MARFIDO-389883 format. One record per residue: residue in three letters; chain; y negated, z, x negated of N, C-alpha, C in turn. Coordinates in Angstrom, 2 decimals. Each point is the difference from the previous one (the first is absolute). Layout:
N
<r><resn>ALA</resn><chain>A</chain><n_c2>Y</n_c2><n_c3>Z</n_c3><n_c1>X</n_c1><ca_c2>Y</ca_c2><ca_c3>Z</ca_c3><ca_c1>X</ca_c1><c_c2>Y</c_c2><c_c3>Z</c_c3><c_c1>X</c_c1></r>
...
This chain:
91
<r><resn>MET</resn><chain>A</chain><n_c2>-108.48</n_c2><n_c3>-58.65</n_c3><n_c1>75.54</n_c1><ca_c2>-0.13</ca_c2><ca_c3>1.03</ca_c3><ca_c1>-1.52</ca_c1><c_c2>-0.37</c_c2><c_c3>1.25</c_c3><c_c1>0.51</c_c1></r>
<r><resn>ASN</resn><chain>A</chain><n_c2>0.80</n_c2><n_c3>1.14</n_c3><n_c1>-0.57</n_c1><ca_c2>-0.30</ca_c2><ca_c3>1.28</ca_c3><ca_c1>0.12</ca_c1><c_c2>-1.56</c_c2><c_c3>0.93</c_c3><c_c1>-0.16</c_c1></r>
<r><resn>GLY</resn><chain>A</chain><n_c2>-0.60</n_c2><n_c3>-0.76</n_c3><n_c1>-0.59</n_c1><ca_c2>-1.61</ca_c2><ca_c3>0.38</ca_c3><ca_c1>-0.89</ca_c1><c_c2>0.75</c_c2><c_c3>0.77</c_c3><c_c1>-1.12</c_c1></r>
<r><resn>VAL</resn><chain>A</chain><n_c2>0.93</n_c2><n_c3>0.51</n_c3><n_c1>-0.25</n_c1><ca_c2>0.00</ca_c2><ca_c3>0.33</ca_c3><ca_c1>-1.67</ca_c1><c_c2>-0.23</c_c2><c_c3>-0.86</c_c3><c_c1>-1.25</c_c1></r>
<r><resn>ILE</resn><chain>A</chain><n_c2>-0.71</n_c2><n_c3>0.24</n_c3><n_c1>-0.64</n_c1><ca_c2>0.03</ca_c2><ca_c3>-1.29</ca_c3><ca_c1>-1.58</ca_c1><c_c2>0.30</c_c2><c_c3>1.05</c_c3><c_c1>-0.78</c_c1></r>
<r><resn>GLU</resn><chain>A</chain><n_c2>1.48</n_c2><n_c3>-0.82</n_c3><n_c1>-0.82</n_c1><ca_c2>0.01</ca_c2><ca_c3>-0.01</ca_c3><ca_c1>-1.32</ca_c1><c_c2>-0.98</c_c2><c_c3>0.43</c_c3><c_c1>-0.83</c_c1></r>
<r><resn>LYS</resn><chain>A</chain><n_c2>0.31</n_c2><n_c3>0.69</n_c3><n_c1>-0.54</n_c1><ca_c2>-0.70</ca_c2><ca_c3>0.79</ca_c3><ca_c1>-1.48</ca_c1><c_c2>-0.41</c_c2><c_c3>-1.62</c_c3><c_c1>-0.80</c_c1></r>
<r><resn>ALA</resn><chain>A</chain><n_c2>1.17</n_c2><n_c3>-0.55</n_c3><n_c1>-0.59</n_c1><ca_c2>-0.04</ca_c2><ca_c3>-1.23</ca_c3><ca_c1>-0.73</ca_c1><c_c2>-1.08</c_c2><c_c3>-0.62</c_c3><c_c1>0.91</c_c1></r>
<r><resn>LEU</resn><chain>A</chain><n_c2>0.02</n_c2><n_c3>-0.77</n_c3><n_c1>0.98</n_c1><ca_c2>-0.50</ca_c2><ca_c3>-0.95</ca_c3><ca_c1>0.26</ca_c1><c_c2>-1.42</c_c2><c_c3>0.41</c_c3><c_c1>0.27</c_c1></r>
<r><resn>LEU</resn><chain>A</chain><n_c2>-0.44</n_c2><n_c3>1.62</n_c3><n_c1>0.29</n_c1><ca_c2>-0.68</ca_c2><ca_c3>0.45</ca_c3><ca_c1>-0.14</ca_c1><c_c2>-1.38</c_c2><c_c3>-0.22</c_c3><c_c1>-1.12</c_c1></r>
<r><resn>PHE</resn><chain>A</chain><n_c2>0.96</n_c2><n_c3>0.35</n_c3><n_c1>-0.74</n_c1><ca_c2>-0.75</ca_c2><ca_c3>-0.28</ca_c3><ca_c1>-1.40</ca_c1><c_c2>0.10</c_c2><c_c3>-1.43</c_c3><c_c1>-0.76</c_c1></r>
<r><resn>ILE</resn><chain>A</chain><n_c2>0.44</n_c2><n_c3>-0.95</n_c3><n_c1>0.04</n_c1><ca_c2>-0.02</ca_c2><ca_c3>-1.50</ca_c3><ca_c1>0.26</ca_c1><c_c2>-1.57</c_c2><c_c3>0.23</c_c3><c_c1>0.71</c_c1></r>
<r><resn>ILE</resn><chain>A</chain><n_c2>0.31</n_c2><n_c3>-0.03</n_c3><n_c1>0.85</n_c1><ca_c2>-1.49</ca_c2><ca_c3>-0.50</ca_c3><ca_c1>1.12</ca_c1><c_c2>-1.19</c_c2><c_c3>0.71</c_c3><c_c1>-0.38</c_c1></r>
<r><resn>LEU</resn><chain>A</chain><n_c2>0.38</n_c2><n_c3>1.27</n_c3><n_c1>-0.63</n_c1><ca_c2>-1.28</ca_c2><ca_c3>0.33</ca_c3><ca_c1>-0.72</ca_c1><c_c2>-0.71</c_c2><c_c3>-0.62</c_c3><c_c1>-1.19</c_c1></r>
<r><resn>LEU</resn><chain>A</chain><n_c2>1.38</n_c2><n_c3>-0.46</n_c3><n_c1>-0.54</n_c1><ca_c2>-0.84</ca_c2><ca_c3>-0.55</ca_c3><ca_c1>-1.44</ca_c1><c_c2>-0.53</c_c2><c_c3>-1.16</c_c3><c_c1>0.21</c_c1></r>
<r><resn>ARG</resn><chain>A</chain><n_c2>0.39</n_c2><n_c3>-0.68</n_c3><n_c1>0.75</n_c1><ca_c2>-0.15</ca_c2><ca_c3>-1.54</ca_c3><ca_c1>0.53</ca_c1><c_c2>-1.26</c_c2><c_c3>-0.13</c_c3><c_c1>0.56</c_c1></r>
<r><resn>LEU</resn><chain>A</chain><n_c2>-0.45</n_c2><n_c3>1.16</n_c3><n_c1>0.92</n_c1><ca_c2>-1.34</ca_c2><ca_c3>0.45</ca_c3><ca_c1>0.38</ca_c1><c_c2>-1.20</c_c2><c_c3>0.10</c_c3><c_c1>-1.39</c_c1></r>
<r><resn>ALA</resn><chain>A</chain><n_c2>0.72</n_c2><n_c3>0.76</n_c3><n_c1>-0.30</n_c1><ca_c2>-0.66</ca_c2><ca_c3>-0.04</ca_c3><ca_c1>-1.29</ca_c1><c_c2>-0.53</c_c2><c_c3>-0.97</c_c3><c_c1>-0.70</c_c1></r>
<r><resn>SER</resn><chain>A</chain><n_c2>0.80</n_c2><n_c3>-0.55</n_c3><n_c1>-0.63</n_c1><ca_c2>0.01</ca_c2><ca_c3>-1.29</ca_c3><ca_c1>-0.48</ca_c1><c_c2>-0.60</c_c2><c_c3>-0.85</c_c3><c_c1>0.21</c_c1></r>
<r><resn>GLY</resn><chain>A</chain><n_c2>-0.04</n_c2><n_c3>-0.43</n_c3><n_c1>1.85</n_c1><ca_c2>-0.80</ca_c2><ca_c3>-0.65</ca_c3><ca_c1>0.71</ca_c1><c_c2>-1.49</c_c2><c_c3>0.61</c_c3><c_c1>-0.41</c_c1></r>
<r><resn>SER</resn><chain>A</chain><n_c2>-0.31</n_c2><n_c3>1.18</n_c3><n_c1>0.02</n_c1><ca_c2>-1.16</ca_c2><ca_c3>0.35</ca_c3><ca_c1>0.20</ca_c1><c_c2>-0.71</c_c2><c_c3>0.16</c_c3><c_c1>-1.37</c_c1></r>
<r><resn>ILE</resn><chain>A</chain><n_c2>0.93</n_c2><n_c3>-0.61</n_c3><n_c1>-1.09</n_c1><ca_c2>-0.39</ca_c2><ca_c3>0.03</ca_c3><ca_c1>-1.40</ca_c1><c_c2>-0.71</c_c2><c_c3>-1.61</c_c3><c_c1>-0.43</c_c1></r>
<r><resn>GLU</resn><chain>A</chain><n_c2>0.93</n_c2><n_c3>-0.62</n_c3><n_c1>0.64</n_c1><ca_c2>-0.59</ca_c2><ca_c3>-1.33</ca_c3><ca_c1>0.57</ca_c1><c_c2>-1.15</c_c2><c_c3>-0.10</c_c3><c_c1>0.51</c_c1></r>
<r><resn>ILE</resn><chain>A</chain><n_c2>-0.44</n_c2><n_c3>0.24</n_c3><n_c1>0.72</n_c1><ca_c2>-0.87</ca_c2><ca_c3>-0.17</ca_c3><ca_c1>0.91</ca_c1><c_c2>-1.50</c_c2><c_c3>0.88</c_c3><c_c1>-0.85</c_c1></r>
<r><resn>THR</resn><chain>A</chain><n_c2>0.00</n_c2><n_c3>0.85</n_c3><n_c1>-0.38</n_c1><ca_c2>-0.95</ca_c2><ca_c3>0.63</ca_c3><ca_c1>-0.86</ca_c1><c_c2>-0.11</c_c2><c_c3>-0.64</c_c3><c_c1>-1.15</c_c1></r>
<r><resn>ALA</resn><chain>A</chain><n_c2>0.42</n_c2><n_c3>-0.82</n_c3><n_c1>-0.34</n_c1><ca_c2>0.53</ca_c2><ca_c3>-0.71</ca_c3><ca_c1>-1.47</ca_c1><c_c2>-1.21</c_c2><c_c3>-1.36</c_c3><c_c1>0.24</c_c1></r>
<r><resn>ALA</resn><chain>A</chain><n_c2>0.85</n_c2><n_c3>-0.65</n_c3><n_c1>1.25</n_c1><ca_c2>-1.10</ca_c2><ca_c3>-0.91</ca_c3><ca_c1>0.73</ca_c1><c_c2>-1.31</c_c2><c_c3>0.22</c_c3><c_c1>0.29</c_c1></r>
<r><resn>MET</resn><chain>A</chain><n_c2>-0.49</n_c2><n_c3>1.36</n_c3><n_c1>0.08</n_c1><ca_c2>-1.25</ca_c2><ca_c3>0.33</ca_c3><ca_c1>0.93</ca_c1><c_c2>-0.83</c_c2><c_c3>0.03</c_c3><c_c1>-1.71</c_c1></r>
<r><resn>PHE</resn><chain>A</chain><n_c2>0.65</n_c2><n_c3>0.65</n_c3><n_c1>-0.33</n_c1><ca_c2>-0.83</ca_c2><ca_c3>0.63</ca_c3><ca_c1>-1.99</ca_c1><c_c2>-0.05</c_c2><c_c3>-1.67</c_c3><c_c1>-0.74</c_c1></r>
<r><resn>MET</resn><chain>A</chain><n_c2>0.82</n_c2><n_c3>-0.97</n_c3><n_c1>0.22</n_c1><ca_c2>-0.18</ca_c2><ca_c3>-1.47</ca_c3><ca_c1>-0.06</ca_c1><c_c2>-1.52</c_c2><c_c3>-0.75</c_c3><c_c1>0.97</c_c1></r>
<r><resn>LEU</resn><chain>A</chain><n_c2>0.04</n_c2><n_c3>0.33</n_c3><n_c1>0.60</n_c1><ca_c2>-0.93</ca_c2><ca_c3>-0.57</ca_c3><ca_c1>0.79</ca_c1><c_c2>-1.66</c_c2><c_c3>0.79</c_c3><c_c1>-0.32</c_c1></r>
<r><resn>LYS</resn><chain>A</chain><n_c2>0.35</n_c2><n_c3>1.25</n_c3><n_c1>-0.08</n_c1><ca_c2>-1.08</ca_c2><ca_c3>1.22</ca_c3><ca_c1>-0.54</ca_c1><c_c2>-0.36</c_c2><c_c3>-0.29</c_c3><c_c1>-1.19</c_c1></r>
<r><resn>PHE</resn><chain>A</chain><n_c2>0.81</n_c2><n_c3>-0.15</n_c3><n_c1>-0.92</n_c1><ca_c2>-0.39</ca_c2><ca_c3>-0.52</ca_c3><ca_c1>-1.44</ca_c1><c_c2>-0.62</c_c2><c_c3>-1.36</c_c3><c_c1>0.36</c_c1></r>
<r><resn>ASN</resn><chain>A</chain><n_c2>0.23</n_c2><n_c3>-0.89</n_c3><n_c1>0.36</n_c1><ca_c2>-0.55</ca_c2><ca_c3>-1.62</ca_c3><ca_c1>-0.15</ca_c1><c_c2>0.54</c_c2><c_c3>-0.70</c_c3><c_c1>-1.12</c_c1></r>
<r><resn>ASP</resn><chain>A</chain><n_c2>0.93</n_c2><n_c3>0.56</n_c3><n_c1>-0.48</n_c1><ca_c2>-0.26</ca_c2><ca_c3>-0.57</ca_c3><ca_c1>-2.05</ca_c1><c_c2>2.19</c_c2><c_c3>-0.42</c_c3><c_c1>-0.11</c_c1></r>
<r><resn>LEU</resn><chain>A</chain><n_c2>-0.42</n_c2><n_c3>-1.11</n_c3><n_c1>-0.61</n_c1><ca_c2>1.47</ca_c2><ca_c3>-0.67</ca_c3><ca_c1>-0.13</ca_c1><c_c2>0.36</c_c2><c_c3>0.77</c_c3><c_c1>-1.13</c_c1></r>
<r><resn>GLU</resn><chain>A</chain><n_c2>-0.52</n_c2><n_c3>0.46</n_c3><n_c1>-0.77</n_c1><ca_c2>0.68</ca_c2><ca_c3>0.73</ca_c3><ca_c1>-1.06</ca_c1><c_c2>0.60</c_c2><c_c3>1.43</c_c3><c_c1>0.43</c_c1></r>
<r><resn>LYS</resn><chain>A</chain><n_c2>-0.39</n_c2><n_c3>0.58</n_c3><n_c1>0.59</n_c1><ca_c2>-0.12</ca_c2><ca_c3>1.41</ca_c3><ca_c1>1.11</ca_c1><c_c2>1.13</c_c2><c_c3>-0.30</c_c3><c_c1>0.68</c_c1></r>
<r><resn>ALA</resn><chain>A</chain><n_c2>0.42</n_c2><n_c3>-1.56</n_c3><n_c1>0.71</n_c1><ca_c2>0.70</ca_c2><ca_c3>0.05</ca_c3><ca_c1>0.79</ca_c1><c_c2>1.43</c_c2><c_c3>-0.38</c_c3><c_c1>-0.30</c_c1></r>
<r><resn>PHE</resn><chain>A</chain><n_c2>-0.21</n_c2><n_c3>-0.43</n_c3><n_c1>-1.44</n_c1><ca_c2>1.22</ca_c2><ca_c3>-0.95</ca_c3><ca_c1>-0.15</ca_c1><c_c2>0.53</c_c2><c_c3>2.33</c_c3><c_c1>-1.35</c_c1></r>
<r><resn>TYR</resn><chain>A</chain><n_c2>-0.78</n_c2><n_c3>-0.01</n_c3><n_c1>-0.01</n_c1><ca_c2>0.80</ca_c2><ca_c3>1.54</ca_c3><ca_c1>-0.43</ca_c1><c_c2>0.66</c_c2><c_c3>1.24</c_c3><c_c1>0.97</c_c1></r>
<r><resn>ILE</resn><chain>A</chain><n_c2>-0.53</n_c2><n_c3>-0.21</n_c3><n_c1>1.29</n_c1><ca_c2>0.32</ca_c2><ca_c3>0.77</ca_c3><ca_c1>0.93</ca_c1><c_c2>1.53</c_c2><c_c3>-0.37</c_c3><c_c1>0.30</c_c1></r>
<r><resn>ASN</resn><chain>A</chain><n_c2>-0.53</n_c2><n_c3>-1.45</n_c3><n_c1>0.52</n_c1><ca_c2>1.27</ca_c2><ca_c3>-1.21</ca_c3><ca_c1>-0.14</ca_c1><c_c2>0.99</c_c2><c_c3>0.65</c_c3><c_c1>-0.50</c_c1></r>
<r><resn>SER</resn><chain>A</chain><n_c2>0.08</n_c2><n_c3>0.25</n_c3><n_c1>-1.53</n_c1><ca_c2>1.00</ca_c2><ca_c3>0.43</ca_c3><ca_c1>-1.45</ca_c1><c_c2>0.73</c_c2><c_c3>1.04</c_c3><c_c1>0.35</c_c1></r>
<r><resn>MET</resn><chain>A</chain><n_c2>-0.94</n_c2><n_c3>1.17</n_c3><n_c1>0.39</n_c1><ca_c2>0.46</ca_c2><ca_c3>0.88</ca_c3><ca_c1>0.60</ca_c1><c_c2>0.95</c_c2><c_c3>0.11</c_c3><c_c1>1.37</c_c1></r>
<r><resn>LEU</resn><chain>A</chain><n_c2>-0.01</n_c2><n_c3>-0.48</n_c3><n_c1>0.86</n_c1><ca_c2>0.45</ca_c2><ca_c3>-0.45</ca_c3><ca_c1>0.85</ca_c1><c_c2>1.70</c_c2><c_c3>-0.30</c_c3><c_c1>-0.26</c_c1></r>
<r><resn>ALA</resn><chain>A</chain><n_c2>-0.09</n_c2><n_c3>-0.83</n_c3><n_c1>-0.95</n_c1><ca_c2>1.45</ca_c2><ca_c3>-0.40</ca_c3><ca_c1>-0.04</ca_c1><c_c2>0.92</c_c2><c_c3>1.20</c_c3><c_c1>-0.85</c_c1></r>
<r><resn>LEU</resn><chain>A</chain><n_c2>-0.78</n_c2><n_c3>0.98</n_c3><n_c1>-0.39</n_c1><ca_c2>0.66</ca_c2><ca_c3>1.11</ca_c3><ca_c1>-0.23</ca_c1><c_c2>0.86</c_c2><c_c3>0.80</c_c3><c_c1>1.18</c_c1></r>
<r><resn>VAL</resn><chain>A</chain><n_c2>-1.46</n_c2><n_c3>0.01</n_c3><n_c1>0.64</n_c1><ca_c2>0.43</ca_c2><ca_c3>0.70</ca_c3><ca_c1>1.43</ca_c1><c_c2>1.66</c_c2><c_c3>-0.64</c_c3><c_c1>0.47</c_c1></r>
<r><resn>GLY</resn><chain>A</chain><n_c2>-0.20</n_c2><n_c3>-1.00</n_c3><n_c1>1.18</n_c1><ca_c2>1.22</ca_c2><ca_c3>-1.00</ca_c3><ca_c1>0.13</ca_c1><c_c2>1.23</c_c2><c_c3>0.09</c_c3><c_c1>-0.16</c_c1></r>
<r><resn>PRO</resn><chain>A</chain><n_c2>0.16</n_c2><n_c3>-0.18</n_c3><n_c1>-1.29</n_c1><ca_c2>1.43</ca_c2><ca_c3>-0.04</ca_c3><ca_c1>-0.21</ca_c1><c_c2>0.35</c_c2><c_c3>1.68</c_c3><c_c1>-0.13</c_c1></r>
<r><resn>CYS</resn><chain>A</chain><n_c2>-0.57</n_c2><n_c3>0.63</n_c3><n_c1>-0.37</n_c1><ca_c2>0.25</ca_c2><ca_c3>1.53</ca_c3><ca_c1>0.23</ca_c1><c_c2>0.32</c_c2><c_c3>0.60</c_c3><c_c1>1.33</c_c1></r>
<r><resn>ILE</resn><chain>A</chain><n_c2>-0.75</n_c2><n_c3>-0.59</n_c3><n_c1>0.67</n_c1><ca_c2>0.21</ca_c2><ca_c3>0.58</ca_c3><ca_c1>1.25</ca_c1><c_c2>1.45</c_c2><c_c3>-0.60</c_c3><c_c1>0.56</c_c1></r>
<r><resn>LEU</resn><chain>A</chain><n_c2>0.13</n_c2><n_c3>-2.08</n_c3><n_c1>-0.57</n_c1><ca_c2>1.04</ca_c2><ca_c3>0.04</ca_c3><ca_c1>0.51</ca_c1><c_c2>1.09</c_c2><c_c3>0.55</c_c3><c_c1>-0.41</c_c1></r>
<r><resn>ILE</resn><chain>A</chain><n_c2>0.14</n_c2><n_c3>0.07</n_c3><n_c1>-1.15</n_c1><ca_c2>1.41</ca_c2><ca_c3>1.08</ca_c3><ca_c1>-0.69</ca_c1><c_c2>0.25</c_c2><c_c3>1.68</c_c3><c_c1>0.84</c_c1></r>
<r><resn>VAL</resn><chain>A</chain><n_c2>-0.93</n_c2><n_c3>0.72</n_c3><n_c1>-0.04</n_c1><ca_c2>-0.06</ca_c2><ca_c3>0.75</ca_c3><ca_c1>0.93</ca_c1><c_c2>0.63</c_c2><c_c3>0.11</c_c3><c_c1>1.14</c_c1></r>
<r><resn>THR</resn><chain>A</chain><n_c2>-0.88</n_c2><n_c3>-0.96</n_c3><n_c1>1.38</n_c1><ca_c2>0.12</ca_c2><ca_c3>-0.12</ca_c3><ca_c1>1.11</ca_c1><c_c2>1.68</c_c2><c_c3>-0.49</c_c3><c_c1>0.09</c_c1></r>
<r><resn>THR</resn><chain>A</chain><n_c2>0.84</n_c2><n_c3>-0.69</n_c3><n_c1>-0.90</n_c1><ca_c2>1.28</ca_c2><ca_c3>-0.83</ca_c3><ca_c1>-0.20</ca_c1><c_c2>0.83</c_c2><c_c3>1.32</c_c3><c_c1>-0.31</c_c1></r>
<r><resn>GLY</resn><chain>A</chain><n_c2>-0.53</n_c2><n_c3>0.65</n_c3><n_c1>-1.11</n_c1><ca_c2>1.03</ca_c2><ca_c3>1.32</ca_c3><ca_c1>-0.33</ca_c1><c_c2>0.41</c_c2><c_c3>1.30</c_c3><c_c1>1.21</c_c1></r>
<r><resn>ILE</resn><chain>A</chain><n_c2>-1.39</n_c2><n_c3>-0.31</n_c3><n_c1>0.57</n_c1><ca_c2>-0.29</ca_c2><ca_c3>1.71</ca_c3><ca_c1>1.11</ca_c1><c_c2>1.29</c_c2><c_c3>-1.01</c_c3><c_c1>0.81</c_c1></r>
<r><resn>GLY</resn><chain>A</chain><n_c2>-0.13</n_c2><n_c3>-1.24</n_c3><n_c1>0.65</n_c1><ca_c2>0.56</ca_c2><ca_c3>-0.62</ca_c3><ca_c1>0.91</ca_c1><c_c2>1.77</c_c2><c_c3>-0.17</c_c3><c_c1>-0.11</c_c1></r>
<r><resn>LEU</resn><chain>A</chain><n_c2>0.13</n_c2><n_c3>-0.14</n_c3><n_c1>-1.80</n_c1><ca_c2>1.04</ca_c2><ca_c3>-0.29</ca_c3><ca_c1>-0.03</ca_c1><c_c2>0.94</c_c2><c_c3>1.42</c_c3><c_c1>0.06</c_c1></r>
<r><resn>MET</resn><chain>A</chain><n_c2>-0.62</n_c2><n_c3>1.05</n_c3><n_c1>-0.05</n_c1><ca_c2>0.45</ca_c2><ca_c3>1.50</ca_c3><ca_c1>-0.55</ca_c1><c_c2>0.32</c_c2><c_c3>0.34</c_c3><c_c1>1.66</c_c1></r>
<r><resn>GLY</resn><chain>A</chain><n_c2>-0.84</n_c2><n_c3>-0.29</n_c3><n_c1>0.71</n_c1><ca_c2>0.16</ca_c2><ca_c3>0.24</ca_c3><ca_c1>1.81</ca_c1><c_c2>1.42</c_c2><c_c3>-1.07</c_c3><c_c1>0.43</c_c1></r>
<r><resn>LEU</resn><chain>A</chain><n_c2>0.02</n_c2><n_c3>-1.19</n_c3><n_c1>-0.83</n_c1><ca_c2>1.43</ca_c2><ca_c3>-1.10</ca_c3><ca_c1>0.56</ca_c1><c_c2>0.94</c_c2><c_c3>0.77</c_c3><c_c1>-0.94</c_c1></r>
<r><resn>ALA</resn><chain>A</chain><n_c2>0.12</n_c2><n_c3>0.87</n_c3><n_c1>-0.82</n_c1><ca_c2>1.07</ca_c2><ca_c3>-0.11</ca_c3><ca_c1>-1.16</ca_c1><c_c2>1.43</c_c2><c_c3>-0.12</c_c3><c_c1>1.02</c_c1></r>
<r><resn>ASP</resn><chain>A</chain><n_c2>0.33</n_c2><n_c3>0.79</n_c3><n_c1>0.76</n_c1><ca_c2>1.00</ca_c2><ca_c3>0.40</ca_c3><ca_c1>0.65</ca_c1><c_c2>0.35</c_c2><c_c3>-0.92</c_c3><c_c1>1.05</c_c1></r>
<r><resn>LYS</resn><chain>A</chain><n_c2>-0.88</n_c2><n_c3>-1.31</n_c3><n_c1>0.01</n_c1><ca_c2>-0.03</ca_c2><ca_c3>-0.79</ca_c3><ca_c1>0.65</ca_c1><c_c2>0.22</c_c2><c_c3>-1.60</c_c3><c_c1>-0.54</c_c1></r>
<r><resn>ILE</resn><chain>A</chain><n_c2>0.27</n_c2><n_c3>-0.30</n_c3><n_c1>-0.91</n_c1><ca_c2>0.05</ca_c2><ca_c3>-0.96</ca_c3><ca_c1>-0.91</ca_c1><c_c2>0.44</c_c2><c_c3>0.43</c_c3><c_c1>-0.97</c_c1></r>
<r><resn>SER</resn><chain>A</chain><n_c2>1.00</n_c2><n_c3>-1.72</n_c3><n_c1>-0.55</n_c1><ca_c2>0.43</ca_c2><ca_c3>0.16</ca_c3><ca_c1>-1.08</ca_c1><c_c2>-0.68</c_c2><c_c3>0.39</c_c3><c_c1>-1.07</c_c1></r>
<r><resn>MET</resn><chain>A</chain><n_c2>0.75</n_c2><n_c3>0.22</n_c3><n_c1>-1.46</n_c1><ca_c2>-0.32</ca_c2><ca_c3>0.14</ca_c3><ca_c1>-0.88</ca_c1><c_c2>-0.43</c_c2><c_c3>-1.32</c_c3><c_c1>-0.94</c_c1></r>
<r><resn>THR</resn><chain>A</chain><n_c2>0.67</n_c2><n_c3>-0.91</n_c3><n_c1>0.64</n_c1><ca_c2>-0.34</ca_c2><ca_c3>-1.67</ca_c3><ca_c1>-0.38</ca_c1><c_c2>-1.34</c_c2><c_c3>-0.27</c_c3><c_c1>0.44</c_c1></r>
<r><resn>ARG</resn><chain>A</chain><n_c2>-0.16</n_c2><n_c3>0.43</n_c3><n_c1>1.27</n_c1><ca_c2>-1.08</ca_c2><ca_c3>-0.49</ca_c3><ca_c1>0.73</ca_c1><c_c2>-1.42</c_c2><c_c3>0.55</c_c3><c_c1>-0.51</c_c1></r>
<r><resn>ILE</resn><chain>A</chain><n_c2>0.28</n_c2><n_c3>1.42</n_c3><n_c1>-0.54</n_c1><ca_c2>-0.88</ca_c2><ca_c3>0.28</ca_c3><ca_c1>-0.74</ca_c1><c_c2>-0.58</c_c2><c_c3>-0.37</c_c3><c_c1>-1.65</c_c1></r>
<r><resn>VAL</resn><chain>A</chain><n_c2>1.48</n_c2><n_c3>-0.06</n_c3><n_c1>-0.49</n_c1><ca_c2>-0.87</ca_c2><ca_c3>-0.72</ca_c3><ca_c1>-1.20</ca_c1><c_c2>-0.43</c_c2><c_c3>-1.52</c_c3><c_c1>0.24</c_c1></r>
<r><resn>CYS</resn><chain>A</chain><n_c2>1.02</n_c2><n_c3>-0.94</n_c3><n_c1>1.10</n_c1><ca_c2>-1.20</ca_c2><ca_c3>-1.30</ca_c3><ca_c1>0.21</ca_c1><c_c2>-1.44</c_c2><c_c3>-0.16</c_c3><c_c1>0.48</c_c1></r>
<r><resn>LEU</resn><chain>A</chain><n_c2>-0.34</n_c2><n_c3>1.46</n_c3><n_c1>0.58</n_c1><ca_c2>-1.58</ca_c2><ca_c3>0.51</ca_c3><ca_c1>0.38</ca_c1><c_c2>-0.63</c_c2><c_c3>-0.06</c_c3><c_c1>-1.02</c_c1></r>
<r><resn>PHE</resn><chain>A</chain><n_c2>0.38</n_c2><n_c3>1.01</n_c3><n_c1>-1.02</n_c1><ca_c2>-0.72</ca_c2><ca_c3>0.83</ca_c3><ca_c1>-1.16</ca_c1><c_c2>-0.22</c_c2><c_c3>-1.44</c_c3><c_c1>-1.23</c_c1></r>
<r><resn>ALA</resn><chain>A</chain><n_c2>0.73</n_c2><n_c3>-1.05</n_c3><n_c1>0.36</n_c1><ca_c2>0.16</ca_c2><ca_c3>-1.01</ca_c3><ca_c1>-1.23</ca_c1><c_c2>-1.08</c_c2><c_c3>-1.21</c_c3><c_c1>0.58</c_c1></r>
<r><resn>GLY</resn><chain>A</chain><n_c2>-0.54</n_c2><n_c3>-0.25</n_c3><n_c1>1.65</n_c1><ca_c2>-0.50</ca_c2><ca_c3>-1.04</ca_c3><ca_c1>0.34</ca_c1><c_c2>-1.11</c_c2><c_c3>1.08</c_c3><c_c1>-0.25</c_c1></r>
<r><resn>ILE</resn><chain>A</chain><n_c2>0.03</n_c2><n_c3>1.14</n_c3><n_c1>0.32</n_c1><ca_c2>-1.77</ca_c2><ca_c3>0.21</ca_c3><ca_c1>-0.46</ca_c1><c_c2>-0.17</c_c2><c_c3>0.09</c_c3><c_c1>-1.27</c_c1></r>
<r><resn>LEU</resn><chain>A</chain><n_c2>0.54</n_c2><n_c3>0.31</n_c3><n_c1>-1.17</n_c1><ca_c2>-0.09</ca_c2><ca_c3>-0.36</ca_c3><ca_c1>-0.97</ca_c1><c_c2>-0.16</c_c2><c_c3>-0.96</c_c3><c_c1>-0.78</c_c1></r>
<r><resn>LEU</resn><chain>A</chain><n_c2>0.28</n_c2><n_c3>-1.48</n_c3><n_c1>0.61</n_c1><ca_c2>0.11</ca_c2><ca_c3>-1.32</ca_c3><ca_c1>-0.21</ca_c1><c_c2>-1.77</c_c2><c_c3>-0.60</c_c3><c_c1>0.60</c_c1></r>
<r><resn>ILE</resn><chain>A</chain><n_c2>-0.06</n_c2><n_c3>0.77</n_c3><n_c1>1.56</n_c1><ca_c2>-1.34</ca_c2><ca_c3>-0.09</ca_c3><ca_c1>0.25</ca_c1><c_c2>-1.14</c_c2><c_c3>0.52</c_c3><c_c1>-0.93</c_c1></r>
<r><resn>LEU</resn><chain>A</chain><n_c2>0.05</n_c2><n_c3>1.11</n_c3><n_c1>-0.57</n_c1><ca_c2>-0.92</ca_c2><ca_c3>0.86</ca_c3><ca_c1>-1.00</ca_c1><c_c2>-0.17</c_c2><c_c3>-1.18</c_c3><c_c1>-1.36</c_c1></r>
<r><resn>PHE</resn><chain>A</chain><n_c2>1.25</n_c2><n_c3>-0.15</n_c3><n_c1>-0.27</n_c1><ca_c2>0.00</ca_c2><ca_c3>-1.14</ca_c3><ca_c1>-1.05</ca_c1><c_c2>-0.51</c_c2><c_c3>-1.31</c_c3><c_c1>0.22</c_c1></r>
<r><resn>SER</resn><chain>A</chain><n_c2>0.26</n_c2><n_c3>-0.19</n_c3><n_c1>1.35</n_c1><ca_c2>-0.30</ca_c2><ca_c3>-1.66</ca_c3><ca_c1>-0.23</ca_c1><c_c2>-1.64</c_c2><c_c3>0.21</c_c3><c_c1>0.17</c_c1></r>
<r><resn>VAL</resn><chain>A</chain><n_c2>-0.60</n_c2><n_c3>0.95</n_c3><n_c1>1.16</n_c1><ca_c2>-1.56</ca_c2><ca_c3>-0.23</ca_c3><ca_c1>-0.30</ca_c1><c_c2>-1.03</c_c2><c_c3>0.67</c_c3><c_c1>-1.29</c_c1></r>
<r><resn>ASN</resn><chain>A</chain><n_c2>1.03</n_c2><n_c3>0.74</n_c3><n_c1>-1.00</n_c1><ca_c2>-0.65</ca_c2><ca_c3>0.20</ca_c3><ca_c1>-1.07</ca_c1><c_c2>0.37</c_c2><c_c3>-1.09</c_c3><c_c1>-1.12</c_c1></r>
<r><resn>SER</resn><chain>A</chain><n_c2>1.32</n_c2><n_c3>-1.06</n_c3><n_c1>0.24</n_c1><ca_c2>-0.42</ca_c2><ca_c3>-0.77</ca_c3><ca_c1>-0.99</ca_c1><c_c2>-0.66</c_c2><c_c3>-1.13</c_c3><c_c1>-0.36</c_c1></r>
<r><resn>LYS</resn><chain>A</chain><n_c2>-0.31</n_c2><n_c3>-0.56</n_c3><n_c1>-0.75</n_c1><ca_c2>-1.10</ca_c2><ca_c3>-1.53</ca_c3><ca_c1>-0.34</ca_c1><c_c2>0.51</c_c2><c_c3>-0.87</c_c3><c_c1>0.56</c_c1></r>
């Protein structure tokens, strides 16, 4: 390892750290409020954060790998992400 980190990788790492920090902060608020309704509301807000982070980090990763992977694989990855998001939001 040469000690140099790619900008795309660094940005993905920072986004994941921010996402994890948001999750931990939300859990602490749930503990502090000690109320099921407030916990449910906080959890609902987290449901917005997760998919956004997934889409952004995947997009950054694909931009960094665009010259290394085929267009077919890129389309398949985005189709997979869309299917995950659709299945999570379906009833």
